[in-house]
N, C-alpha and C positions, 0 to 999 in steps of 0.2 A: 463593414467598415473599412475593411479592408480594397474593399472594390471604389472607393471614394477619395480612397488617399493617393492611390496610385497615378489616377489621372493627374491629380493635383503633382506633386510629384514630378512625373511626364511634362507639366506647361513649366511649371517653375525651372524645370530642369534646360527646356528651350528657352525659356524668354530671358533668364535671370542669369543661370549660372554659365551657361553656356558661353553666352556675349561678355558677361562679367570675364571670363579668360579669356578672352579672346582681345577684349581691348587693354587687359592687365597686360600681355606678352606685346602687345603694340606699344602701350605704357612706356614700359622694360626697354623697349628698343628704342624709343625714342630719346630716352635717359639715358641709357648708355654712349649713343650717337652725341649725345650733348656733354656727356664726360667725355671725352673723347677729340672732341671740336677743346673744348676746354681746354685741354691735358697742352695741344698742337697749339694755341695760342702761348700757352704757358713758354712752352721749347721756346716759341720764336721771340716772346721778350729774353728769354735767357740770352737767347745766339744775341741778340741787340745789343743785351749790357756786356757780356764780352768783346762784345767789338767795340762798342764804347771805350770802355777801359784800355782795349788796346789801344786805341785811337789815343787815350789818355797820356798811356804812358811814350806813347814817342811821341806825341809835344813834351816830356819832362824832358827825355831823352836827347832834343834837340835844344831845348831851353838847357841844357845839362853843359852842353857840349860850345852853346853859346857862351855860356859862365867861363868855360876851361879857357877858350880863347883869349876874352876877358882878361883872365886872370893871367896867361901867359905873357898877354900883349903888355901885360902891367909891370912884369917880374924881368922883362927885357929892357925899360925903360929904365 
């Protein structure tokens, strides 16, 4: 009985368990690389949103200066 179980276990080990472990590590490696790439894209998106907000603030400041000049000119007349 024991002599028939050992070859079955060794065949299962070689053809099932070992490849499952190897491919499992490859899958986890790819998954972690994709996660890092996703985080980089999110960082880039956030940087672009910050830049957009900075430009928007500059536009508001320029518009505010324009209205300040209009008010000062109207007060002089």
